Structure formats: C-alpha cells, structure tokens
SEMI-313209 format. One record per residue (C-alpha): residue number from 1; y negated, x negated, z negated. Coordinates in pm, whole numbers, plus 50000, padded with zeros to 5 digits. Each point is the difference from the previous one (the first is absolute). Example, Ala and Ser with C-alpha at 12.3 -4.5 7.8 and 13.67 -1.06 7.14 Angstrom:
pos/yy/xx/zz
1/50450/48770/49220 .
2/49656/49863/50066 .
This chain:
pos/yy/xx/zz
1/51060/67961/09140 .
2/50011/50163/49674 .
3/50341/50147/50062 .
4/50129/49685/50168 .
5/49897/49797/49686 .
6/50151/50283/49720 .
7/50354/49959/50246 .
8/49950/49632/49893 .
9/49973/50056/49634 .
10/50210/50205/49917 .
11/50240/49801/50179 .
12/50364/50013/49757 .
13/50199/49723/49986 .
14/50264/50113/50249 .
15/49695/50036/50262 .
16/49934/49594/49957 .
17/50405/49966/50005 .
18/49985/50193/50359 .
19/49681/49812/50111 .
20/50154/49628/49912 .
21/50297/50094/50157 .
22/49817/50107/50373 .
23/49792/49685/49966 .
24/50327/49821/49942 .
25/50147/50225/50358 .
26/49705/49928/50181 .
27/50069/49563/49970 .
28/50358/50058/50065 .
29/49861/50225/50336 .
30/49808/49699/50070 .
31/50283/49782/49950 .
32/50164/50162/50228 .
33/49755/50065/50273 .
34/49860/49598/50016 .
35/50414/49925/49971 .
36/50059/50176/50302 .
37/49714/49867/50157 .
38/50001/49659/49963 .
39/50427/49994/50058 .
40/49930/50181/50338 .
41/49717/49797/50152 .
42/50111/49701/49845 .
43/50084/49748/50266 .
44/50349/49889/50005 .
45/49903/49679/50157 .
46/49721/49935/49759 .
47/50290/50109/49714 .
48/50245/49778/50139 .
49/49716/49695/50016 .
50/49996/50079/49661 .
51/50316/50014/49844 .
52/50082/49694/50230 .
53/49710/49784/49746 .
54/50224/50117/49753 .
55/49824/50394/49894 .
56/50313/50266/49823 .
57/49727/50226/50013 .
58/50025/49963/50390 .
59/50378/49947/50020 .
60/50022/50345/49814 .
61/49670/50177/50165 .
62/50212/49889/50351 .
63/50358/50135/49876 .
64/49833/50352/49936 .
65/49896/50010/50332 .
66/50315/49955/50190 .
67/50101/50357/49950 .
68/49675/50151/50004 .
69/50083/50406/49994 .
70/50222/49919/49680 .
71/49605/49847/49853 .
72/49797/50273/50096 .
73/50215/50218/49912 .
74/50013/49895/49592 .
75/49666/49952/50040 .
76/49893/50327/50144 .
77/50234/50133/49741 .
78/49874/49842/49709 .
79/49619/50097/50110 .
80/50000/50373/50055 .
81/50212/49996/49627 .
82/49727/49848/49826 .
83/49726/50225/50173 .
84/50197/50313/50016 .
85/50062/49920/49669 .
86/49608/49889/49865 .
87/49867/50352/50245 .
88/50231/50188/49736 .
89/49887/49857/49720 .
90/49637/50040/50117 .
91/50003/50333/50095 .
92/50158/50117/49593 .
93/49704/49782/49903 .
94/49735/50181/50149 .
95/50150/50338/49991 .
96/50004/49953/49647 .
97/49607/49860/50000 .
98/49916/50315/50211 .
99/50277/50254/50031 .
100/50012/50120/50364 .
101/49688/49766/50171 .
102/50255/49678/49884 .
103/50173/50035/50274 .
104/49684/49950/50300 .
105/49874/49701/49761 .
106/50359/49862/49983 .
107/50024/49981/50357 .
108/49685/49877/50031 .
109/49949/49728/49781 .
110/50410/49881/50064 .
111/49902/50055/50352 .
112/49705/49735/49985 .
113/50188/49706/49703 .
114/50299/50044/50238 .
115/49822/49961/50307 .
116/49820/49624/49818 .
117/50111/49863/49749 .
118/50409/50070/50155 .
119/49978/49951/50382 .
120/49725/49880/50106 .
121/49886/49698/49766 .
122/50356/49907/49995 .
123/50082/49988/50334 .
124/49641/49851/50119 .
125/50095/49663/49747 .
126/50357/50059/50123 .
127/49820/49928/50372 .
128/49836/49724/49952 .
129/50221/49809/49797 .
130/50367/50122/50106 .
131/50204/49736/50002 .
132/49864/49841/49677 .
133/49993/50412/49842 .
134/50388/49973/50192 .
135/50109/49751/49788 .
136/49789/50106/49691 .
137/50217/50370/49993 .
138/50349/49884/50108 .
139/50139/49971/49653 .
140/49904/50319/49914 .
141/50059/50178/50307 .
142/50365/49847/50031 .
143/50080/50166/49647 .
144/49886/50309/50108 .
145/50182/49986/50326 .
146/50364/49983/49821 .
147/49918/50270/49793 .
148/49905/50206/50223 .
149/50219/49930/50305 .
150/50338/50254/49896 .
151/49682/50287/50079 .
152/49847/49829/50287 .
153/50326/49961/50165 .
154/50080/50392/49981 .
155/49666/50073/50125 .
156/50057/49686/50295 .
157/50291/50209/50126 .
158/49864/50377/49975 .
159/49711/49859/50227 .
160/50149/49823/50197 .
161/50259/50345/50069 .
162/49774/50179/50023 .
163/49774/49777/50250 .
164/50318/50029/50196 .
165/50033/50364/49984 .
166/49699/50006/50165 .
167/50143/49790/50260 .
168/49734/49718/49913 .
169/50148/49600/50121 .
170/50053/49812/49692 .
171/50179/49696/50222 .
172/49660/49857/50025 .
173/49933/49916/49529 .
174/50172/49646/50062 .
175/49898/49823/50346 .
176/50088/49646/50030 .
177/49688/49979/50254 .
178/49793/50121/49692 .
179/49846/49675/49887 .
180/49929/49833/50310 .
181/49812/50334/50148 .
182/49810/49973/49668 .
183/49876/49683/50121 .
184/49919/50086/50281 .
185/49785/50306/49894 .
186/49801/49750/49783 .
187/49948/49734/50220 .
188/49902/50321/50272 .
189/49789/50138/49734 .
190/49872/49650/49912 .
191/49855/49923/50307 .
192/49856/50361/50017 .
193/49738/49934/49737 .
194/49987/49621/50127 .
195/50171/49778/49795 .
196/50213/49917/50231 .
197/49835/49822/50322 .
198/50236/50186/50349 .
199/50189/49640/50022 .
200/50092/50020/49671 .
201/50144/50329/50020 .
202/50204/49946/50296 .
203/50089/49658/49903 .
204/50224/50183/49722 .
205/50020/50323/50084 .
206/50219/49795/50380 .
207/50131/49832/49685 .
208/50194/50294/49866 .
209/50097/50147/50311 .
210/50203/49726/50102 .
211/50310/50124/49893 .
212/49938/50409/50150 .
213/49916/49769/50311 .
214/50269/49899/50232 .
215/50059/49711/50249 .
216/49956/50210/50355 .
217/49662/50116/49905 .
218/49873/49661/50002 .
219/50227/49791/50273 .
220/49858/49857/50286 .
221/50191/50207/50305 .
222/50239/49867/50223 .
223/49808/50074/50271 .
224/49721/49751/49892 .
225/50229/49739/49832 .
226/49967/49627/50221 .
227/50257/49834/50035 .
228/50168/49734/50160 .
229/50289/49982/50237 .
230/50290/49756/49945 .
231/50090/49907/50341 .
232/49625/49947/50079 .
233/49912/49554/50082 .
234/49949/49839/49711 .
235/49624/49934/50157 .
236/49916/50336/49999 .
237/50110/50100/49686 .
238/49789/49722/49896 .
239/49758/50181/50126 .
240/50000/50300/49901 .
241/50038/49822/49663 .
242/49668/49927/49990 .
243/49866/50257/50197 .
244/50082/50270/49731 .
245/49746/50051/49704 .
246/50359/50061/49722 .
247/50155/49747/49862 .
248/50350/50132/49981 .
249/50209/50185/50310 .
250/50329/50153/50056 .
251/50273/49855/50331 .
252/50135/50211/50206 .
253/50299/49891/50219 .
254/50090/50269/50290 .
255/49784/50281/49888 .
256/49734/50087/49766 .
257/50232/50160/49743 .
258/50207/49717/49950 .
259/49790/49845/49735 .
260/50176/49634/49930 .
261/49744/49777/49765 .
262/49652/49996/49970 .
263/49820/49661/50025 .
264/49736/49822/49800 .
265/49716/49866/50166 .
266/50001/49762/49793 .
267/50376/49947/50060 .
268/49931/49964/50366 .
269/49720/49744/50009 .
270/50210/49778/49729 .
271/50282/49981/50291 .
272/49736/49970/50287 .
273/49833/49714/49774 .
274/50431/49849/49911 .
275/50029/50019/50480 .
276/49684/49832/50076 .
277/49955/49756/49741 .
278/50309/49904/49936 .
279/50286/49755/50236 .
280/49890/50015/50375 .
281/49838/50237/49937 .
282/49648/50154/50232 .
283/49868/50348/50091 .
284/50357/50057/50221 .
285/50174/49975/49625 .
286/49888/50382/49976 .
287/50278/50055/50274 .
288/50288/49969/49724 .
289/49788/50190/49666 .
290/50308/50209/49929 .
291/49814/50347/49829 .
292/50339/50180/49949 .
293/50048/49681/49717 .
294/49716/49984/49861 .
295/49986/50418/49959 .
296/50013/50140/49610 .
297/50228/50270/50000 .
298/49848/50339/50037 .
299/50011/50223/49635 .
300/50031/50346/50122 .
301/49847/50364/49764 .
302/49994/50345/50034 .
303/49773/50227/50124 .
304/50030/50172/49679 .
305/49982/49717/49727 .
306/49665/50098/49712 .
307/49756/49754/50060 .
308/50005/49918/49652 .
309/50358/49876/50067 .
310/49990/49830/50284 .
311/49694/49788/49830 .
312/50218/49888/49660 .
313/50269/49943/50321 .
314/49714/49747/50204 .
315/49927/49792/49673 .
316/50364/50008/49881 .
317/50143/49875/50337 .
318/49634/49763/50031 .
319/49960/50185/50324 .
320/49733/50119/50261 .
321/50119/50194/50279 .
322/50317/50267/50031 .
323/50056/50211/50274 .
324/50058/50367/49961 .
325/50269/50181/50096 .
326/50163/50345/49997 .
327/50302/50184/49864 .
328/50142/49923/50346 .
329/49927/49639/50021 .
330/49763/50013/50260 .
331/49649/49755/50009 .
332/49736/50244/49835 .
333/49687/49773/49970 .
334/49932/49681/49715 .
335/49825/49983/49701 .
336/49824/49702/49823 .
337/49865/49941/49604 .
338/49699/49989/50198 .
339/50072/50377/50031 .
340/50089/50134/49677 .
341/49703/49837/49813 .
342/49753/50089/50236 .
343/50085/50361/49923 .
344/49871/49844/49619 .
345/49696/49828/50083 .
346/49939/50064/50357 .
347/49991/49847/50344 .
348/50047/49616/49972 .
349/49897/49835/50267 .
350/49940/49616/50118 .
351/49859/49792/50284 .
352/50292/50106/50241 .
353/50007/50331/49960 .
354/49844/50234/50195 .
355/49768/50260/49982 .
356/50072/50342/49713 .
357/50065/50273/50176 .
358/49864/50228/49834 .
359/49598/49953/50032 .
360/49703/50109/49701 .
361/49790/50076/50242 .
362/49887/50383/50195 .
363/49848/50039/50349 .
364/49728/50271/49964 .
365/50169/50262/50034 .
366/50186/49910/49583 .
367/50291/49909/50205 .
368/50287/49718/49869 .
369/50153/49813/50266 .
370/50339/49927/49846 .
371/50317/49858/50181 .
372/50301/50197/50046 .
373/50208/49846/49825 .
374/49812/49938/49689 .
375/50190/50137/49698 .
376/49852/50359/49842 .
377/49970/49851/49650 .
378/49792/49719/50127 .
379/49802/50175/50134 .
380/49947/50215/49691 .
381/49895/49701/49819 .
382/49793/49850/50221 .
383/49788/50309/50046 .
384/50094/50201/49699 .
385/50146/50291/50159 .
386/50336/50197/49926 .
387/50158/50051/50263 .
388/50385/50144/49988 .
389/50253/49711/50056 .
390/50313/50192/49918 .
391/50102/50060/50348 .
392/49891/49652/50185 .
393/49899/49726/49905 .
394/49752/49842/50289 .
395/49688/50247/50122 .
396/50150/49986/50323 .
397/50281/50181/49849 .
398/49790/50237/49754 .
399/49836/50144/50319 .
400/50324/50023/50202 .
401/50180/50143/49724 .
402/49714/50277/49980 .
403/49909/50055/50355 .
404/50436/50039/50084 .
405/49888/49825/50303 .
406/49904/49613/50133 .
407/49672/50126/50071 .
408/49828/49819/50275 .
409/49675/49792/50019 .
410/49648/50230/49964 .
411/50183/50263/49800 .
412/49864/50101/49661 .
413/50172/50136/49682 .
414/49919/50135/49621 .
415/50218/50012/49761 .
416/49988/49882/49594 .
417/49616/50048/50046 .
418/49937/49724/50246 .
419/49920/49955/50340 .
420/50235/49791/50231 .
421/49911/49889/50367 .
422/50246/49806/50172 .
423/49812/49703/50158 .
424/50328/49787/50116 .
425/50317/50073/50148 .
426/50284/49818/50129 .
427/50320/50156/50163 .
428/50128/50138/49715 .
429/49736/49844/49724 .
430/49678/50059/49846 .
431/49837/49709/49943 .
432/49666/50140/49958 .
433/49836/50272/49795 .
434/49631/50091/49894 .
435/50045/50192/49625 .
436/49707/50109/49864 .
437/50024/50279/49609 .
438/49905/50345/50121 .
C-alpha cells in the first residue's frame, strides 16, 4: 500500500494526463458497447411505431439498422480502437510507476475497468432501455459510421473474400423472409415462456403461414365433393339441397368433371317460393324449376395458388367458393373462404356441421383416433405435435408415403416418434388411424 501511495503522490503532469485520457477512452468504450447492444437489441417494430409518432431518433436508428453489417463493423472498429489505446496507455503508465511489474498491474486493472464500466454496465442499461438508448445514440453513431465507412467497407470486402475462400455460403445474408422468421420465432418463444396461450400462438402463426401454403393443401378433395346432377328431376334436386349441410353445391352435366355452375341454397329457395306461391303455383309447380337458370357461374382457381393470394381474391370478388383445377384443367377439389380462415382461427363449426374429424380424447392405451382425411397441419395444431407435412397433406397420406404401400387394417407403423395403427380402411382409402407419441 505504501508503494502505491508513494507512486500516486509522485505522479507528474504527464501521468495525470495519461489517467485522464484512459478515463475518456473508457467512457468512449462504454458508449460504443452500449450503442452496439441498444441498436441490435432494439425492436424494429417498436422503433417504427416511435418513428410514426414523430421520434426523429427512432427514425435514424431504423436507418442505421437497415445495414446491420456496416453498423456493427463501424461500432466494433471504434470500440477496439479505444480499448487497445486505453490498454496501451495504461501499460505505459503502470510501467513508469511500478517498473516491470507494471504490465501485470495494467492487465489486471484494465480488465476490471473495461469489464465493469465499458461492457457490463452500459450493455445492461442498453438491454433494459434498448429503444430509448438506440434513439439517443443514433445521431453520433451515424456520424461515426459515415466517417469509418471506407475502412469498414474494405474490411467487409476482405472478410467476405476470406469466407468464400473457406467455402462459406454468403447468399443467406440478405434473406427476404428474415422479418417473418423473426416474428414467428418471437411468437414461439413467447408461447414457450408463457406469454402466449396456445390458441393465440396458433392464430398468429397461421396468419403468417398463409403465403407459404397453397390451395391444394387444404382443399376438399373431389372424391368428397357433394354435387348436383343437372339432369336430375327438380323434386330430387330440391330434396338434395335441403338435405345437404352445405349452402353452395356445384352442378355438373353428363359427368362430374363437367361443372357448369354453382347453386346457392338461398337462390334455390327464392325460385321455389316464386313457383309455389306465384300464379298457378302449388307443390307440383316445382317440376318447372330450371336449376341451370339460377346457378351462378363457377369460379375456378389453380391448385398452386398461395392461400394468402386466394383469400385476397375471395375478398376482391366478394366470393366464398371456388373450384380447384390442376395444370390440365381437371377438377381436383374445392376451397372456400371459411377453409382459409380456419387455417388462422382453427375449426369453425355451426349447427349443421358434422363432428370434427380429429378427436381430443384418447383411449386407455394413449391412442388418439384420427380420421385419415384429417390434415397434418390440423392434427399438429390440436395436439401440439410436429409431424412433417412436406410430402403429404393428410395423416393417411403421411402413413402411405412412409410405408411405401397401402396398409391393411390392423397394421402398425412407427416413424417420426409416433406409433400409427390402421384402425379403418375402405377399399384403397385409410379411413381411421390410432396415433400416439412414442
């Protein structure tokens, strides 16, 4: 202690100037460290909201974060310059004061000072007040980035060249879907941490996924479409429409592939009312019903249409119903606006809908009974599973793809961490499965 006291007492003007310079450099290091953390941790969504409310600092922070690589390069360059200079000055100072032992003393003292005052303290503050700190430092950091941009550009060019020589793929630096992935990751993390309920997470992620999914993934397959034969009698057509749980039914002529229109139950009832209650009306007047005259023109869409685009087209056309065709114009299925909305909010049912295909209950063995036509996405959503849906849209399709065969009733398969038992089969179609996680 006496040695340290004596050294302090005998400090000359040069030593005091060096101490002041070290303090200034540590403050600059703290500024660079806090700025880096604030600008990288700040939510661009919150900054955008602040900018819309008139915050010029938030607007500058947004502009800076447009090119994160240049921003980080400039901040790291400035931070390393001041840290290295501060360490060099401290080594010079302590060498003069303590001789050869000054190097060890300088290393110990500077490590402690840099860690506490230039790293932990400013970064902790920046994390807890990221948007406000980012707005505050945006002006000086923008000046620094501008001044150091030639050096940073040279360093970036050199670094990218080195990475390419090492075989690194640089194409992923500017991904168009980065924003969506960031939002999806934040939603998933929020659910994991308990900030989002499962239903909230599913709705938000469902809305984000619409542009990445196509019509053929959720359409009702043509084998399950209920149709009206234009050649049938008027009495049978009316009875069929009244018995159906659907309000819109396609009309075909001669063969099911030849769709000539779509009849709405309300249009049908209006015409029936006109015939029955009109002049010379009565129950037998229904025989004069011309189903084709009240049918609406069918609306066809390609099976590869993204769900997001299809929903926008439904809203633009004020339509709710479309028939899906493949590249050859052959009928593949149908899709409704409700089908797309269900991808966001989950199953929508009313008093005319049949029981859901996916059951929440399970038997004594832990098996869930699932309809073979249930989509993998719906199953994952309800049971919080993670079955892959790249190769098939339905649970039955997934089993057939993995088994490379059409299984028989009673067969059991295990893949993707689940056990699949074929509980029902109708000809070549799997109608029911028992599924449980292994």
